[in-house]
N, C-alpha and C positions, 0 to 999 in steps of 0.2 A: 504494500500500500504506500502511496506517496505521502511524503511528510514535508510541510513548508519549512524552509530553512533560512531564507533571507529575502529581503527586498533591496533593490539598488536604486540610488539616486545619484545624479551628477552634481557635484558642487564645485564652486569656483575657488574658494579659499579653504584649504584643508584645516589650518589651525583655527580659523573662525568657526568652522563647523564642528570641530572636535570640542571646542569650549562650549558651544551651545548645547550639544547633545549630552555632554557631561553635566552641565549645570541644570538643564531641564529634566533629564531622565536618568541620570546616573550611568549613562552608557560609556563604557571604556573601550579602548582599543583591544580587541581580541587577537587580531593579526593585521599586519601591514605588509602588502606585497608590492614592491616598487619595480615596475617594468620600465623600459626605455621611454615610452611615450605617455604612460599613464601609471597611476598608483591606485590600488584597491585597498581600502581600509574597512575592516569588519568590526562593528561595534556591538557590544552586548552588555548585559548585566546579569546578576545572580538570580533574577526572577524568571528566567526562561531561556530556552535554547535558540529561539528565533533571533537572527541578527539583522542589523541594518548595514548594508554595504555602501560605502561612499566611493564613488569613482571620481578621481581627479585627473583630468586630461591636462598634461603638462603645457601644451601650447595654447590653452584656452585663456583668453584675456577678457572676454565679454560675458556678462551673466547669461545663463540659459533662459530660453523662452519656455515657460511651462505649458503654454497652449491652453486649450480648453478641455483636454481629456484627462488630466491628472485630477484625482480626487483627494485623498489624504492618507496618511499613516494614522494609527490609533494606538494609544496606550491606556491601560486601566490603572486606577489608583484606589487605595483604601478610603481616603478622605478627600473628596473633591474640593470642598471649601478650603481646607488647609493647603492643598496644592495650588489652588488658584491664588491664594494670598501669598504663598511662597514665590510663585511666578511673578506676581506684581512687584513684590519687594526686591526681587532679583533683576528687575528691569526687562523681563521677557515679554511684556505687553500682551497678555492673554485677552481674548474677547470676554465679554460678560458671560456669566453662567447661563446656560440654557437648559430647557427641559422639553423633551418630546412627549406627547401624550397620545395614547392609542386607546380608544374606547374608555376614556377617563383614567386610565392607568399610565403612570410614567415609566415606560420601558427604558428611557435613557436620560441621564443628566450629564452635561458635558460643557466644555469650553474648547476653543481652538487657540493655537499659537502658530506663528510662522517662524521657520528657521531662517538663517541668514540668506539663503537662496530663494526664499519665497514659498517653500513647500509648506502646505498646511498640515498641521498635526492636531488630531482630536485627542482630548484627554477626557476619559469617561469615568464615572463612578463605578467601581468594581461591583459586580453583582449580576444576577440573572445570566444572560448570554455573554456578558462582558466580564469574563473571569480574570 
C-alpha cells in the first residue's frame, strides 16, 4: 500500500525558509542534498514521518509564481488559540481565527499563515479528521 512521505515546494531563499518553518512549526533539517544546480532540503519534526521538501534552484533570482492551482499545506495543533497568539507574537502574521460549520457543527477551526515565498499554510485545531 502506498504511504505519503513528503510534499515539495520551491523556495527562493533557503535560510529565510528554514527560519520560518522552524519558528512556525518546529521543522528541522532532516537531510540536505546539494547537487550542482539545485539543493533539496527535507524538513520534519518529532510529531510525524511526513516531510516537507524544499527545492532551491541555484540560478533562481526571481520569486516563483504560485499561479492559481496551489492550495495549501496543513498542520494540526493541540491548542489553536495558543498557537495563533504565538504566531502573532513571533511576527508571523496569521489570519484571524476561522470556523467552518456543517449542519450546525464545527468540523474545522483554523487560521492561515504564508511562508516567505507566499505559500499558504493552514493551521487546524487537532481533533476529528484533523489528527
